[in-house]
C-alpha positions, 0 to 999 in steps of 0.5 A: 220769718215765722217763730219757731214752733209754728204749726206747720213745722211741728204737723209737716206731714199733715199740710193737707189736713191742717188747710182742710180743717182750717177751712172746714172748721171753725173752732179749729180755725180758731185752736189754730189762731189761738196757737200763732198768739200763744206761741209767738208770746213764747217766742217773744218771751223767750228771746227776750223781746217782751220780758216776762216772769218765768212764772209767765213764760211756763204758763205759756208754754204749758197753754202751747203745749195744751193747744198742741194737744188738742190739735193734734186730737183734731188731725187724727181724727179727720181725713182729707177729702 
């Protein structure tokens, strides 16, 4: 089961753009991978699977938000096709 806030949940209307960009843009693909890793770390911290300090958890959330913003920016400028 995927962690909450998976990218497909955050941008359900952009599934085709996400798929297209992931195949065509290596930078975007790396952003998605990094987002997934950070999102999993946030989920593990929140679920107490991986106990984490409040400061470290806050930093992870900020990093996830930054990555999500960058992904959103790239999605907004990309048309499928």
